[in-house]
All heavy atoms as an XYZ file, in Angstrom:
756
protein
N     -11.621     12.549      9.840
C     -10.728     13.535     10.269
C      -9.426     13.554      9.383
O      -8.888     12.512      9.029
C     -10.230     13.025     11.718
C      -9.306     14.071     12.349
S      -8.921     13.887     13.985
C      -7.436     12.976     13.950
N      -9.089     14.686      8.816
C      -8.040     14.818      8.000
C      -6.703     15.402      8.767
O      -6.775     16.090      9.750
C      -8.369     15.853      6.921
O      -9.182     15.266      5.893
N      -5.656     14.918      8.174
C      -4.323     15.407      8.744
C      -4.025     16.642      7.906
O      -4.230     16.818      6.801
C      -3.313     14.279      8.396
O      -3.673     13.062      8.979
C      -1.929     14.644      8.908
N      -3.306     17.595      8.805
C      -2.830     18.770      8.144
C      -1.642     18.375      7.277
O      -0.702     17.747      7.586
C      -2.373     19.745      9.230
C      -1.866     21.066      8.652
C      -1.542     21.992      9.683
C      -1.122     23.369      9.178
N      -0.833     24.397     10.187
N      -1.697     19.011      6.018
C      -0.749     18.706      5.083
C       0.402     19.671      5.082
O       0.258     20.818      4.844
C      -1.341     18.783      3.563
C      -0.294     18.421      2.517
C      -2.563     17.690      3.383
N       1.502     19.239      5.519
C       2.794     19.968      5.677
C       3.698     19.714      4.460
O       3.425     18.800      3.638
C       3.433     19.630      6.981
O       3.854     18.293      6.864
C       2.624     19.779      8.174
N       4.615     20.526      4.413
C       5.684     20.354      3.370
C       6.347     18.981      3.371
O       6.558     18.363      2.277
C       6.765     21.565      3.371
C       6.112     22.912      3.229
C       7.926     21.268      2.392
C       5.595     23.196      1.895
N       6.635     18.665      4.531
C       7.317     17.320      4.832
C       6.383     16.218      4.442
O       6.705     15.186      3.583
C       7.706     17.032      6.335
C       8.465     15.802      6.484
C       9.176     15.792      7.811
C       9.823     14.538      8.201
N      10.785     14.042      7.298
N       5.066     16.306      4.791
C       4.102     15.206      4.310
C       3.932     15.257      2.740
O       3.783     14.151      2.245
C       2.668     15.609      4.996
C       1.670     14.622      4.710
C       2.088     13.066      5.111
C       0.426     14.975      5.369
N       3.898     16.417      2.114
C       3.844     16.497      0.704
C       4.996     15.751      0.053
O       4.845     14.981     -0.897
C       3.853     17.914      0.244
C       2.341     18.600      0.598
C       3.977     17.989     -1.345
C       2.370     20.120      0.356
N       6.268     16.001      0.579
C       7.421     15.286      0.024
C       7.234     13.767      0.204
O       7.566     13.004     -0.649
C       8.591     15.773      0.803
C       8.998     17.171      0.372
C      10.105     17.713      1.214
O      10.623     17.040      2.185
O      10.358     18.958      0.973
N       6.684     13.277      1.384
C       6.630     11.899      1.606
C       5.579     11.325      0.667
O       5.757     10.152      0.171
C       6.166     11.624      3.078
O       7.199     12.315      4.010
C       6.107     10.167      3.409
N       4.447     11.912      0.587
C       3.430     11.565     -0.345
C       3.901     11.366     -1.817
O       3.763     10.433     -2.460
C       2.099     12.496     -0.368
C       1.343     12.327      1.016
C       1.211     12.274     -1.519
C       0.472     13.407      1.247
N       4.686     12.428     -2.253
C       5.244     12.406     -3.534
C       6.270     11.197     -3.829
O       6.226     10.495     -4.774
C       5.894     13.734     -3.930
C       4.777     14.802     -4.160
C       5.348     16.153     -4.522
N       6.165     16.178     -5.644
C       5.705     16.236     -6.972
N       4.359     16.334     -7.189
N       6.485     16.094     -8.013
N       7.035     10.936     -2.724
C       7.998      9.899     -2.904
C       7.319      8.557     -2.890
O       7.623      7.736     -3.658
C       8.882      9.881     -1.530
C       9.958     10.903     -1.504
C      10.649     10.998     -0.279
O      10.382     10.206      0.762
N      11.655     11.916     -0.178
N       6.203      8.338     -2.042
C       5.439      7.046     -2.057
C       4.834      6.849     -3.464
O       4.792      5.765     -3.925
C       4.377      7.039     -0.980
C       4.956      6.763      0.389
O       6.176      6.555      0.519
O       4.187      6.844      1.340
N       4.268      7.990     -3.986
C       3.530      7.853     -5.374
C       4.602      7.474     -6.357
O       4.379      6.696     -7.306
C       2.900      9.170     -5.685
C       2.197      9.042     -6.878
C       0.939      8.144     -6.923
N       0.243      8.061     -8.150
C      -0.028      6.957     -8.815
N       0.416      5.760     -8.246
N      -0.628      7.053     -9.883
N       5.854      8.010     -6.257
C       6.843      7.753     -7.367
C       7.353      6.283     -7.060
O       7.810      5.720     -8.058
C       8.171      8.679     -7.132
O       8.652      8.469     -5.915
N       7.157      5.630     -5.940
C       7.451      4.243     -5.740
C       6.562      3.351     -6.250
O       6.651      2.111     -6.320
C       7.751      4.023     -4.258
C       8.990      4.670     -3.661
C       9.130      4.426     -2.199
C      10.289      5.188     -1.680
N      10.347      5.100     -0.164
N       5.261      4.027     -6.677
C       4.233      3.127     -7.314
C       3.071      2.863     -6.281
O       2.061      2.212     -6.821
N       2.982      3.491     -5.162
C       1.807      3.269     -4.349
C       0.705      4.001     -4.972
O       0.822      5.100     -5.496
C       2.110      3.790     -2.983
C       2.996      2.970     -2.111
C       4.365      3.158     -2.022
C       2.600      1.721     -1.623
C       5.234      2.334     -1.423
C       3.518      0.927     -0.973
C       4.784      1.216     -0.802
N      -0.518      3.511     -4.866
C      -1.723      4.136     -5.428
C      -2.200      5.285     -4.437
O      -1.937      5.219     -3.176
C      -2.801      3.063     -5.492
C      -2.429      1.898     -6.510
S      -2.154      2.458     -8.129
C      -3.545      3.165     -8.659
N      -2.881      6.366     -5.024
C      -3.328      7.334     -4.189
C      -4.217      7.013     -3.107
O      -4.131      7.505     -2.018
C      -4.068      8.247     -5.210
C      -3.425      8.008     -6.499
C      -3.183      6.512     -6.400
N      -5.052      6.004     -3.265
C      -5.904      5.580     -2.128
C      -5.053      4.962     -0.991
O      -5.336      5.219      0.143
C      -7.016      4.532     -2.655
N      -4.095      4.188     -1.379
C      -3.214      3.630     -0.283
C      -2.493      4.749      0.479
O      -2.459      4.701      1.745
C      -2.063      2.770     -0.920
C      -2.600      1.505     -1.682
C      -1.621      0.772     -2.255
O      -0.850     -0.088     -1.669
O      -1.298      1.081     -3.504
N      -2.039      5.639     -0.240
C      -1.259      6.886      0.370
C      -2.116      7.631      1.201
O      -1.838      7.959      2.347
C      -0.673      7.718     -0.733
C       0.475      6.885     -1.513
C       0.083      8.929     -0.082
C       0.938      7.565     -2.740
N      -3.403      7.933      0.731
C      -4.365      8.686      1.483
C      -4.749      7.968      2.802
O      -4.855      8.584      3.805
C      -5.625      8.854      0.727
N      -4.977      6.626      2.769
C      -5.298      5.848      3.999
C      -4.121      5.995      4.928
O      -4.264      6.006      6.146
C      -5.590      4.519      3.648
N      -2.935      5.756      4.428
C      -1.676      5.681      5.282
C      -1.536      7.044      6.080
O      -1.109      7.046      7.261
C      -0.469      5.376      4.425
C       0.737      5.408      5.207
C       2.064      4.978      4.420
N       1.912      3.627      3.896
C       2.233      3.238      2.653
N       3.015      3.955      1.950
N       2.125      1.894      2.286
N      -1.710      8.238      5.296
C      -1.340      9.481      6.004
C      -2.616     10.307      6.482
O      -2.568     11.424      6.941
C      -0.523     10.368      4.961
C       0.728      9.618      4.727
C       1.009      9.148      3.468
C       1.766      9.481      5.683
C       2.312      8.559      3.192
C       2.815      8.741      5.457
C       3.150      8.250      4.165
O       4.412      7.742      3.786
N      -3.866      9.691      6.218
C      -5.082     10.401      6.667
C      -5.341     11.682      5.957
O      -5.866     12.673      6.544
N      -5.169     11.598      4.620
C      -5.585     12.814      3.846
C      -6.524     12.277      2.735
O      -6.494     11.041      2.388
C      -4.278     13.477      3.139
C      -3.348     14.058      4.265
C      -3.487     12.533      2.236
N      -7.298     13.130      2.135
C      -8.215     12.730      1.147
C      -7.466     12.211     -0.190
O      -6.415     12.702     -0.455
C      -9.070     13.850      0.838
C      -8.819     14.881      1.951
C      -7.524     14.518      2.473
N      -7.944     11.211     -0.805
C      -7.365     10.625     -2.065
C      -7.223     11.715     -3.148
O      -6.345     11.684     -3.836
C      -8.070      9.492     -2.519
N      -8.279     12.657     -3.240
C      -8.186     13.738     -4.251
C      -7.022     14.582     -3.927
O      -6.423     15.139     -4.897
C      -9.550     14.309     -4.340
C      -9.920     15.242     -3.139
N      -9.438     16.524     -3.032
C     -10.678     14.947     -2.112
C     -10.005     16.984     -1.804
N     -10.715     16.077     -1.312
N      -6.692     14.853     -2.743
C      -5.466     15.639     -2.356
C      -4.184     14.972     -2.864
O      -3.280     15.711     -3.413
C      -5.366     15.927     -0.960
O      -6.704     16.580     -0.407
C      -4.248     16.661     -0.459
N      -4.124     13.660     -2.649
C      -2.902     13.012     -3.109
C      -2.890     13.009     -4.594
O      -1.834     13.209     -5.150
C      -2.971     11.443     -2.554
C      -1.941     10.636     -3.262
C      -2.964     11.407     -1.005
N      -3.963     12.823     -5.250
C      -4.031     12.839     -6.741
C      -3.451     14.244     -7.272
O      -2.690     14.321     -8.213
C      -5.382     12.481     -7.386
C      -5.674     10.963     -7.223
C      -6.859     10.675     -8.121
N      -8.005     11.252     -7.475
C      -8.790     10.760     -6.476
N      -8.515      9.600     -5.932
N      -9.869     11.312     -6.125
N      -4.036     15.168     -6.578
C      -3.625     16.577     -6.991
C      -2.051     16.932     -6.754
O      -1.424     17.410     -7.587
C      -4.503     17.657     -6.226
C      -4.057     19.050     -6.414
N      -4.448     19.791     -7.562
C      -3.345     19.989     -5.721
C      -3.873     20.835     -7.576
N      -3.301     21.082     -6.344
N      -1.509     16.457     -5.575
C      -0.173     16.654     -5.301
C       0.739     15.899     -6.110
O       1.936     16.190     -6.232
C       0.097     16.335     -3.855
C      -0.553     17.344     -2.816
C      -0.465     16.675     -1.320
C      -0.049     18.667     -2.784
N       0.245     14.747     -6.811
C       1.098     13.907     -7.469
C       0.717     13.747     -8.943
O       1.197     12.890     -9.679
C       1.080     12.595     -6.921
O      -0.227     11.976     -6.856
C       1.571     12.513     -5.333
N      -0.046     14.730     -9.552
C      -0.513     14.596    -10.807
C       0.518     14.523    -11.923
O       0.306     14.077    -13.009
C      -1.502     15.639    -11.106
C      -0.858     17.048    -11.110
C      -2.034     18.063    -11.355
N      -1.475     19.514    -11.207
C      -1.332     20.107    -10.084
N      -1.607     19.704     -8.852
N      -0.767     21.377    -10.122
N       1.764     15.135    -11.521
C       2.868     15.139    -12.545
C       3.838     13.926    -12.401
O       4.766     13.784    -13.143
C       3.669     16.399    -12.318
C       4.228     16.589    -11.047
O       3.690     16.101     -9.937
O       5.456     17.023    -10.928
N       3.571     13.039    -11.453
C       4.435     11.882    -11.231
C       4.030     10.652    -11.976
O       2.808     10.301    -11.936
C       4.478     11.628     -9.735
C       5.151     12.810     -9.009
C       5.340     10.316     -9.386
C       5.203     12.619     -7.474
N       4.904     10.182    -12.705
C       4.638      8.863    -13.349
C       5.285      7.708    -12.550
O       6.488      7.564    -12.433
C       5.258      8.813    -14.654
C       4.621      9.827    -15.665
C       5.090      9.541    -17.138
C       4.574     10.416    -18.158
N       3.498     11.288    -17.890
N       4.433      6.919    -11.890
C       4.955      5.919    -10.859
C       5.821      4.830    -11.495
O       5.651      4.497    -12.639
C       3.718      5.367    -10.200
C       2.588      5.620    -11.100
C       2.975      6.997    -11.928
N       6.829      4.414    -10.710
C       7.544      3.326    -11.182
C       6.892      1.973    -10.903
O       5.779      1.978    -10.249
C       9.006      3.311    -10.536
O       8.751      3.207     -9.130
C       9.760      4.508    -10.834
N       7.477      0.869    -11.326
C       6.775     -0.436    -11.176
C       6.724     -0.734     -9.544
O       7.742     -0.333     -8.938
C       7.580     -1.527    -11.862
C       6.943     -2.894    -11.726
C       7.715     -3.958    -12.564
C       7.022     -5.235    -12.553
N       7.702     -6.348    -13.035
N       5.716     -1.248     -9.178
C       5.585     -1.624     -7.747
C       6.553     -2.599     -7.401
O       6.784     -3.534     -8.066
C       4.131     -2.056     -7.485
C       3.020     -1.115     -7.788
C       2.936     -0.028     -6.534
N       2.924     -0.705     -5.329
C       1.899     -0.926     -4.517
N       0.638     -0.629     -5.122
N       1.857     -1.525     -3.435
N       6.763     -2.529     -6.056
C       7.660     -3.603     -5.439
C       6.764     -4.668     -4.892
O       5.673     -4.352     -4.251
C       8.544     -2.907     -4.326
C       9.330     -3.953     -3.525
C       9.418     -1.780     -4.822
N       7.130     -5.920     -5.064
C       6.271     -6.957     -4.530
C       6.422     -7.033     -3.030
O       7.290     -6.540     -2.346
C       6.798     -8.320     -5.112
C       6.496     -8.526     -6.437
C       7.585     -8.553     -7.417
C       5.104     -8.802     -6.964
C       7.248     -8.718     -8.782
C       4.872     -8.858     -8.260
C       5.969     -8.896     -9.180
N       5.453     -7.615     -2.429
C       5.357     -7.715     -0.865
C       6.147     -8.976     -0.434
O       5.853     -9.445      0.650
C       3.932     -7.712     -0.391
C       3.078     -6.451     -0.550
C       1.699     -6.670     -0.283
C       3.733     -5.339      0.245
N       7.067     -9.474     -1.232
C       7.805    -10.677     -0.919
C       8.442    -10.422      0.448
O       8.616    -11.390      1.243
C       8.843    -11.008     -1.920
C       8.216    -11.509     -3.213
O       7.043    -11.810     -3.270
O       8.982    -11.535     -4.214
N       9.079     -9.394      0.829
C       9.790     -9.162      2.025
C       8.926     -9.017      3.273
O       9.258     -9.121      4.315
C      10.575     -7.861      1.854
C       9.740     -6.519      1.599
O       8.738     -6.702      0.951
O      10.176     -5.492      1.990
N       7.453     -9.022      2.995
C       6.620     -8.991      4.156
C       5.690    -10.310      4.183
O       4.766    -10.325      4.781
C       5.738     -7.821      3.970
C       6.548     -6.475      4.056
C       5.732     -5.288      4.017
N       5.349     -4.998      5.312
C       4.441     -3.975      5.657
N       4.044     -3.152      4.881
N       4.065     -3.707      6.927
N       6.183    -11.317      3.466
C       5.375    -12.534      3.323
C       5.093    -13.280      4.686
O       4.133    -13.675      4.877
C       6.071    -13.525      2.342
O       7.381    -13.952      2.795
N       6.114    -13.289      5.531
C       6.006    -13.877      6.859
C       5.031    -13.167      7.617
O       4.072    -13.774      8.292
C       7.404    -13.863      7.589
C       8.369    -14.857      7.010
C       9.596    -14.875      7.842
O       9.563    -14.584      9.023
O      10.668    -15.263      7.326
N       5.001    -11.868      7.623
C       4.011    -10.918      8.260
C       2.592    -11.228      7.692
O       1.689    -11.448      8.542
C       4.367     -9.492      8.145
C       3.565     -8.597      8.981
C       3.971     -7.202      8.852
O       4.986     -6.883      8.085
O       3.405     -6.319      9.558
N       2.452    -11.360      6.418
C       1.192    -11.665      5.825
C       0.680    -12.966      6.188
O      -0.414    -13.152      6.750
C       1.189    -11.550      4.340
C       1.557     -9.982      3.867
C       0.070    -12.026      3.639
C       1.912     -9.790      2.503
N       1.479    -13.908      6.166
C       1.093    -15.365      6.505
C       0.744    -15.476      7.974
O      -0.245    -16.211      8.395
C       2.199    -16.291      6.265
C       2.407    -16.584      4.766
C       3.597    -17.560      4.501
C       1.135    -17.159      4.034
N       1.411    -14.676      8.910
C       1.153    -14.633     10.248
C      -0.354    -14.109     10.553
O      -1.051    -14.589     11.368
C       2.114    -13.843     11.092
C       1.955    -13.725     12.578
C       2.072    -15.077     13.284
C       2.870    -12.790     13.191
N      -0.535    -13.022      9.762
C      -1.901    -12.345      9.910
C      -3.106    -13.312      9.329
O      -4.038    -13.331      9.949
C      -1.944    -11.044      9.338
C      -0.959     -9.978      9.994
C      -0.950     -8.775      9.068
C      -1.486     -9.614     11.396
N      -2.742    -13.928      8.252
C      -3.766    -14.949      7.719
C      -3.952    -15.936      8.709
O      -5.021    -16.397      8.919
C      -3.210    -15.601      6.448
C      -4.074    -16.633      5.922
C      -3.163    -14.419      5.291
N      -3.042    -16.536      9.383
C      -3.005    -17.497     10.459
C      -3.819    -17.160     11.586
O      -4.315    -17.986     12.331
N      -3.826    -15.849     11.756
C      -4.648    -15.340     13.029
C      -6.206    -15.137     12.583
O      -6.909    -14.760     13.366
C      -4.150    -13.937     13.295
C      -2.819    -14.019     14.102
C      -2.151    -12.599     14.340
O      -2.835    -11.597     14.112
N      -0.977    -12.608     14.898
N      -6.500    -15.488     11.267
C      -7.911    -15.507     10.874
C      -8.248    -14.180     10.311
O      -9.497    -13.881     10.225
N      -7.358    -13.221     10.032
C      -7.814    -11.902      9.519
C      -8.097    -12.054      8.052
O      -7.503    -12.826      7.265
C      -6.612    -10.851      9.711
C      -6.325    -10.622     11.254
C      -5.105     -9.704     11.250
C      -7.481     -9.976     11.931
N      -9.021    -11.153      7.610
C      -9.437    -11.031      6.166
C      -8.461    -10.331      5.487
O      -7.516     -9.744      6.052
C     -10.726    -10.391      6.124
O     -10.599     -9.051      6.344
N      -8.361    -10.554      4.156
C      -7.353     -9.911      3.248
C      -7.641     -8.343      3.337
O      -6.638     -7.629      3.401
C      -7.574    -10.340      1.836
C      -7.076    -11.732      1.617
C      -7.140    -12.088      0.131
O      -7.300    -11.303     -0.796
N      -6.961    -13.334     -0.077
N      -8.758     -7.909      3.559
C      -9.040     -6.528      3.761
C      -8.506     -5.958      5.048
O      -7.806     -4.900      5.004
C     -10.622     -6.171      3.766
C     -10.884     -4.788      3.866
C     -12.478     -4.501      3.795
N     -12.800     -4.641      2.430
C     -14.062     -4.665      1.891
N     -14.945     -4.408      2.782
N     -14.368     -4.845      0.654
N      -8.654     -6.646      6.071
C      -8.069     -6.226      7.339
C      -6.508     -6.252      7.360
O      -5.875     -5.446      7.831
C      -8.621     -7.041      8.467
C      -7.987     -6.721      9.859
C      -8.348     -5.335     10.215
O      -9.254     -4.803      9.865
O      -7.541     -4.819     11.190
N      -5.945     -7.335      6.667
C      -4.503     -7.354      6.592
C      -3.958     -6.182      5.761
O      -2.952     -5.529      6.116
C      -4.083     -8.772      5.848
C      -4.381     -9.871      6.820
C      -2.600     -8.643      5.518
C      -4.248    -11.169      6.181
N      -4.674     -5.846      4.645
C      -4.253     -4.717      3.810
C      -4.358     -3.409      4.685
O      -3.499     -2.594      4.558
C      -5.248     -4.672      2.676
N      -5.376     -3.276      5.355
C      -5.506     -2.054      6.144
C      -4.323     -1.889      7.297
O      -3.791     -0.805      7.375
C      -6.772     -2.055      7.051
C      -7.185     -0.764      7.709
C      -8.488     -0.790      8.547
N      -8.200     -1.790      9.683
C      -7.323     -1.455     10.765
N      -6.780     -0.319     10.858
N      -7.253     -2.337     11.814
N      -3.990     -2.975      7.845
C      -2.932     -2.966      8.847
C      -1.583     -2.743      8.136
O      -0.755     -2.049      8.786
C      -2.889     -4.216      9.590
C      -3.982     -4.473     10.540
C      -3.739     -5.733     11.422
N      -4.867     -5.924     12.364
C      -4.844     -6.672     13.284
N      -3.761     -7.415     13.574
N      -5.844     -6.787     14.195
N      -1.382     -3.168      6.891
C       0.006     -2.946      6.242
C      -0.097     -1.815      5.382
O       0.915     -1.453      4.818
C       0.251     -4.234      5.439
C       0.331     -5.644      6.173
C       0.690     -6.710      5.262
C       1.399     -5.429      7.270
N      -1.175     -1.182      5.159
C      -1.296      0.111      4.551
C      -1.088     -0.129      2.994
O      -0.639      0.702      2.158
N      -1.736     -1.239      2.449
C      -1.729     -1.588      1.181
C      -3.185     -1.919      0.779
O      -4.167     -1.955      1.513
C      -0.941     -2.679      0.691
C       0.574     -2.383      1.042
C      -1.186     -4.014      1.422
N      -3.390     -2.101     -0.607
C      -4.771     -2.494     -1.060
C      -4.920     -4.000     -0.806
O      -4.168     -4.809     -0.656
C      -5.050     -2.250     -2.489
O      -4.114     -3.025     -3.234
C      -4.776     -0.791     -2.738
N      -6.251     -4.229     -0.726
C      -6.576     -5.801     -0.461
C      -6.258     -6.599     -1.704
O      -5.805     -7.795     -1.645
C      -8.078     -5.962     -0.207
O      -8.911     -5.316     -1.136
N      -6.177     -5.967     -2.933
C      -5.792     -6.636     -4.114
C      -4.271     -7.014     -4.090
O      -3.745     -8.004     -4.512
C      -6.139     -5.937     -5.336
O      -5.480     -4.777     -5.431
N      -3.454     -6.107     -3.444
C      -2.051     -6.383     -3.309
C      -1.868     -7.520     -2.267
O      -0.965     -8.394     -2.607
C      -1.410     -5.098     -2.622
N      -2.631     -7.666     -1.388
C      -2.523     -8.905     -0.495
C      -2.918    -10.053     -1.168
O      -2.291    -11.150     -1.182
C      -3.452     -8.661      0.746
C      -2.907     -7.553      1.645
C      -3.400     -9.934      1.682
C      -1.553     -7.532      2.180
N      -4.017    -10.057     -2.002
C      -4.397    -11.226     -2.796
C      -3.377    -11.573     -3.732
O      -3.117    -12.857     -3.852
C      -5.763    -10.776     -3.628
C      -6.351    -11.952     -4.227
O      -5.940    -13.091     -4.127
N      -7.447    -11.662     -4.929
N      -2.734    -10.605     -4.333
C      -1.620    -10.987     -5.341
C      -0.387    -11.551     -4.599
O       0.251    -12.458     -5.034
C      -1.179     -9.647     -6.056
C      -2.257     -9.330     -7.203
C      -1.900     -8.014     -7.826
C      -2.972     -7.440     -8.679
N      -2.737     -6.351     -9.401
N      -0.128    -11.013     -3.386
C       1.023    -11.506     -2.666
C       0.730    -13.013     -2.232
O       1.715    -13.715     -2.344
C       1.244    -10.593     -1.479
N      -0.503    -13.259     -1.796
C      -0.838    -14.657     -1.270
C      -0.723    -15.656     -2.636
O      -0.285    -16.665     -2.531
C      -2.133    -14.664     -0.743
C      -2.232    -14.060      0.727
C      -3.650    -13.847      1.112
C      -1.445    -14.852      1.742
N      -1.062    -15.133     -3.749
C      -1.174    -15.984     -4.842
C       0.255    -16.180     -5.370
O       0.660    -17.294     -5.692
C      -1.898    -15.203     -6.047
N       1.110    -15.187     -5.249
C       2.575    -15.359     -5.471
C       3.179    -16.391     -4.580
O       4.138    -17.125     -5.001
C       3.225    -13.996     -5.383
C       4.555    -13.822     -6.007
C       5.065    -12.376     -6.189
N       6.452    -12.255     -6.318
C       7.042    -12.454     -7.359
N       6.482    -12.721     -8.518
N       8.280    -12.225     -7.492
N       2.935    -16.223     -3.221
C       3.487    -17.107     -2.313
C       3.053    -18.576     -2.641
O       3.891    -19.598     -2.584
C       3.040    -16.818     -0.932
C       3.698    -15.613     -0.226
S       3.143    -15.350      1.301
C       2.440    -13.727      1.084
N       1.851    -18.723     -3.021
C       1.288    -20.019     -3.408
C       1.940    -20.612     -4.571
O       2.426    -21.759     -4.671
C      -0.269    -19.990     -3.578
C      -0.885    -21.317     -3.920
C      -2.392    -21.207     -3.961
O      -2.993    -20.346     -3.316
O      -2.956    -22.029     -4.722
N       2.170    -19.776     -5.527
C       2.843    -20.177     -6.850
C       4.207    -20.565     -6.548
O       4.738    -21.523     -7.033
C       2.782    -18.938     -7.833
C       3.613    -19.183     -9.042
C       3.087    -19.972    -10.129
C       4.828    -18.713     -9.413
N       4.090    -19.902    -11.105
C       5.048    -19.260    -10.776
C       5.793    -17.923     -8.784
C       6.308    -18.967    -11.358
C       7.038    -17.749     -9.414
C       7.219    -18.230    -10.700
N       4.997    -19.860     -5.688
C       6.473    -20.087     -5.326
C       6.383    -21.439     -4.528
O       7.343    -22.184     -4.737
C       7.083    -18.977     -4.508
C       7.373    -17.873     -5.383
C       8.031    -16.778     -4.393
C       8.670    -15.662     -5.219
N       9.410    -14.662     -4.386
N       5.551    -21.663     -3.710
C       5.533    -22.899     -2.900
C       5.278    -24.095     -3.758
O       5.855    -25.129     -3.477
C       4.367    -22.839     -1.850
N       4.503    -24.031     -4.834
C       4.185    -25.071     -5.744
C       5.358    -25.315     -6.672
O       5.468    -26.577     -7.126
C       2.846    -24.752     -6.516
N       6.156    -24.412     -6.859
C       7.408    -24.648     -7.843
C       8.426    -25.438     -7.265
O       8.512    -25.708     -6.176
C       7.809    -23.268     -8.206
């Protein structure tokens, strides 16, 4: 099921893409096809991604509940590789 693309949604999609979110992440978040996101944002050069450091407690809580990285990513609206990197970063900080 696809979401109707409104002017407000287009603006939100473009803002998310300019913040560095990947088209697949944005598509999953707003229920639109990834090719639509790519088309709407083809002129945007994304900035560097923000780390998930501010959501580390939430991520650890979900890990503690036994959820997979894929499921955590789905719930937080990010890719599973973003969760993997966030967990690795937390481990690296804890070891320092």
